[in-house]
C-alpha positions in Angstrom: -10.7 4.6 -10.3 -9.6 3.3 -6.9 -9.7 -0.3 -8.2 -7.9 0.8 -11.4 -5.2 2.1 -9.1 -5.0 -1.2 -7.2 -4.9 -3.2 -10.5 -2.2 -1.0 -11.9 0.0 -1.6 -8.9 -0.5 -5.3 -9.2 0.3 -5.3 -12.9 3.6 -3.5 -12.2 4.8 -5.9 -9.6 3.5 -9.2 -10.7 0.7 -11.1 -12.4 -2.1 -8.7 -13.2 -5.6 -8.9 -11.7 -8.6 -7.4 -13.5 -10.3 -4.5 -11.6 -13.6 -6.3 -11.8 -12.0 -9.3 -10.0 -10.6 -7.0 -7.3 -14.2 -5.6 -6.8 -15.5 -9.1 -6.3 -12.6 -9.9 -3.9 -13.2 -6.7 -2.0 -16.9 -7.5 -1.6 -16.0 -10.9 -0.2 -17.6 -12.8 -3.2 -14.3 -14.6 -4.0 -11.4 -15.8 -2.0 -7.7 -16.6 -2.2 -6.3 -16.8 -5.7 -3.5 -19.0 -4.5 -5.9 -21.6 -3.0 -8.2 -21.4 -6.1 -5.2 -22.1 -8.4 -4.1 -25.1 -6.4 -7.5 -26.8 -6.7 -8.1 -25.7 -10.3 -10.8 -23.1 -9.6 -8.9 -19.9 -10.6 -11.5 -19.2 -13.2 -14.2 -19.0 -10.5 -12.1 -16.8 -8.3 -10.8 -14.5 -11.0 -13.2 -14.8 -13.9 -12.3 -11.5 -15.6 -8.6 -12.0 -15.3 -8.7 -15.5 -16.7 -11.1 -14.4 -19.5 -8.5 -11.8 -20.5 -5.8 -14.4 -20.8 -3.9 -12.9 -17.8 -3.6 -16.0 -15.7 0.0 -17.0 -16.6 0.7 -16.5 -12.9 -1.2 -16.1 -9.6 -1.2 -12.8 -7.8 0.2 -13.0 -4.3 -2.7 -12.8 -1.8 -0.8 -10.6 0.6 0.0 -8.1 -2.2 -3.6 -8.2 -3.4 -4.8 -7.4 0.2 -2.4 -4.4 0.3 -3.6 -3.2 -3.1 -7.2 -3.3 -1.9 -6.3 -1.5 1.3 -4.6 1.2 -0.9 -7.8 1.5 -3.0 -9.9 2.0 0.1 -7.6 4.6 1.6 -7.2 6.4 -1.8 -11.0 6.6 -2.0 -11.3 7.9 1.5 -9.0 10.9 0.6 -11.8 12.0 -1.7 -14.9 11.1 0.2 -14.0 12.2 3.8 -12.8 15.7 4.5 -11.8 14.5 8.0 -9.1 12.2 6.6 -5.9 14.2 7.1 -3.0 11.6 7.3 -0.2 14.2 7.1 -1.1 16.0 10.3 0.7 13.6 12.6 2.8 10.4 12.6 -0.1 8.5 14.3 -2.6 9.6 11.5 -0.1 8.5 8.8 1.0 5.3 10.5 -2.5 3.8 10.6 -3.1 3.7 6.8 0.5 2.9 6.0 0.4 -0.1 8.4 -2.4 -1.5 6.2 -0.2 -1.0 3.2 2.5 -3.1 4.8 4.8 -0.2 6.0 5.7 0.4 9.6 7.8 3.2 11.0 10.6 1.7 13.1 11.1 5.0 14.8 8.6 7.9 15.0 11.2 10.7 15.3 12.6 10.5 11.7 9.0 10.3 10.4 8.0 13.3 12.6 10.9 15.4 11.3 10.1 14.4 7.7 6.4 15.4 8.1 7.5 18.8 9.5 9.5 19.7 6.3 6.9 18.6 3.7 6.2 21.6 1.5 3.3 23.7 2.6 0.6 24.7 0.0 2.1 28.2 -0.5 5.6 26.8 -0.9 5.3 24.6 -4.0 2.7 23.5 -6.5 0.9 20.4 -5.3 1.9 18.2 -8.3 5.5 19.1 -8.0 5.4 18.4 -4.2 3.8 15.0 -4.9 6.5 14.3 -7.6 9.3 15.1 -5.1 7.8 12.7 -2.5 7.7 9.9 -5.1 11.2 10.6 -6.2 12.7 10.7 -2.7 10.5 8.0 -1.1 9.7 7.8 2.6 12.0 7.8 5.7 13.1 4.3 6.4 12.4 2.9 3.0 15.0 1.9 0.5 15.3 4.0 -2.7 14.0 1.2 -4.8 10.8 1.2 -2.8 9.8 4.6 -4.0 7.5 3.0 -6.5 5.3 1.3 -3.9 2.0 1.9 -2.3 3.1 4.0 0.7 4.9 6.8 -1.3 2.0 6.9 -3.8 -0.5 7.3 -0.9 1.6 10.1 0.7 1.9 11.9 -2.6 -1.9 11.7 -3.0 -2.4 12.9 0.6 0.0 15.8 0.0 -1.8 16.8 -3.2 -5.0 16.8 -1.2 -3.5 19.0 1.5 -2.5 21.5 -1.1 -6.2 22.0 -1.9 -6.9 19.4 -4.6 -8.6 16.0 -4.8 -12.2 17.1 -4.0 -13.5 15.1 -6.9 -10.9 12.4 -7.2 -7.7 11.6 -5.3 -4.4 12.0 -7.2 -4.1 9.0 -9.7 -0.9 7.4 -10.6 -1.1 3.6 -10.9 -3.8 3.9 -13.6 -1.2 4.9 -16.1 -0.1 2.3 -18.6 2.1 -0.4 -16.9 4.8 0.1 -19.5 5.2 3.7 -18.6 5.4 2.9 -14.8 7.9 0.1 -15.6 10.0 2.7 -17.4 9.7 5.2 -14.5 11.2 2.6 -12.2 14.5 2.9 -14.1 14.6 6.8 -13.9 16.4 9.0 -11.4 16.7 12.6 -10.5 14.8 15.2 -12.5 13.9 12.6 -15.2 12.0 10.6 -12.5 9.9 13.6 -11.5 9.2 14.6 -15.1 8.2 11.0 -16.0 6.1 10.7 -12.8 4.1 13.7 -13.9 3.6 12.1 -17.3 2.2 9.0 -15.5 -0.2 11.2 -13.5 -1.3 12.8 -16.7 -2.0 9.4 -18.4 -3.8 8.2 -15.3 -5.9 11.3 -15.2 -6.8 10.8 -18.9 -8.0 7.2 -18.0 -10.1 8.7 -15.3 -11.6 11.1 -17.8 -12.5 8.2 -20.1 -14.1 6.4 -17.2 -16.1 9.5 -16.3 -17.3 9.8 -19.9 -18.3 6.1 -19.8 -20.3 6.6 -16.6 -22.0 9.8 -17.9 -23.1 7.8 -21.0 -24.4 5.1 -18.7 -26.3 7.8 -16.7 -28.0 8.9 -19.9 -29.0 5.3 -20.7 -30.4 4.8 -17.2 -32.5 7.9 -17.6 -33.9 6.5 -20.9 -35.0 3.2 -19.3 -38.8 3.3 -18.8 -39.6 3.2 -15.1 -41.7 4.8 -12.4 -40.8 6.3 -9.1 -42.4 3.4 -7.3 -40.3 0.8 -9.3 -37.1 2.3 -8.0 -35.4 1.4 -11.3 -33.7 4.8 -11.8 -32.6 4.8 -8.1 -31.0 1.3 -8.7 -29.2 2.7 -11.8 -28.0 5.7 -9.8 -26.6 3.4 -7.1 -24.8 1.4 -9.8 -23.0 4.5 -10.9 -21.7 5.1 -7.4 -20.6 1.5 -6.6 -18.0 -0.7 -8.3 -20.4 -3.6 -8.2 -24.0 -4.3 -7.0 -25.4 -7.3 -5.4 -29.1 -8.0 -4.8 -28.5 -7.7 -1.0 -26.9 -4.2 -1.5 -29.8 -3.1 -3.7 -32.3 -4.3 -1.2 -30.5 -2.6 1.7 -29.8 0.7 0.0 -33.2 1.0 -1.7 -35.2 -0.6 1.2 -36.8 -3.2 -1.0 -37.0 -7.0 -0.7 -34.2 -9.2 -2.0 -36.6 -10.4 -4.7 -37.3 -6.9 -5.8 -33.6 -6.1 -5.9 -33.0 -9.1 -8.2 -35.8 -8.0 -10.4 -34.3 -4.5 -10.6 -30.9 -5.8 -11.5 -32.4 -8.1 -14.2 -34.3 -5.3 -15.8 -31.2 -3.1 -16.0 -29.3 -6.0 -17.5 -31.9 -6.5 -20.2 -31.8 -2.7 -20.9 -28.0 -3.0 -21.5 -27.2 -0.8 -18.5 -25.7 -3.5 -16.2 -23.8 -6.7 -16.9 -23.4 -9.8 -14.6 -19.8 -10.1 -13.4 -19.5 -13.6 -11.8 -20.9 -16.0 -14.5 -22.7 -17.8 -11.7 -26.5 -18.5 -11.3 -26.4 -17.6 -7.6 -24.6 -15.1 -5.5 -24.3 -12.9 -8.5 -22.9 -9.4 -8.8 -23.5 -6.6 -11.4 -21.7 -3.6 -12.7 -22.2 -0.9 -15.3 -22.0 -2.3 -18.8 
């Protein structure tokens, strides 16, 4: 879901990038899309994007880096209870700096944090909608549909007691709905923002159902405790992609054994190879 969020942001602002390609980029298995396009190797750098016919343009590398930073921080909101970005300007400034936003002056940001609605003052979704509608201090109004306001909205929803299973989604909504939201104002913006969140949550529910189906297929694959096959399948459910090195490290087996486990799960229809290469391959849930 974190990578769906990153991909949705990129689709709204420019040439789209497939979530699988973002996973490869985040794992360091591919490099600059701009450089790859210049030397005619975009298909190798973004195999899923080009296969989907979405290579009319090249995504800006800086924007891709910001989107991946957003995905990591969005995921941390769920995974780490210690992540509390709204408790101080310093705690908020650190993730926002990785999203390309810097506070010119701490005082307006400190005053703004002080008046954010407390959990008992307003429902979490409405508080998040208000943050998105108003934007952040120091940002122009047209920048409200950017990574920083979306991250703060998710963090505020988390502070209101939600997000234990998944951070607040938004960018996973259909790009046409988000494009329409950019033209809204006032109450219409908040209402349509909530519609985007609902659509994004439904996408998350579909992804959960897909993974639950994969979990059942993994259980049905013949294997023994010693083979670590089911442990490899369980790891695949938790990670956006697997490499043989990751399998070997997490399961404490040899690289050769990790490759054999991946190949067996591919033959069982549980995993698929993502890179189209014969070396330095990566795998994901089919």
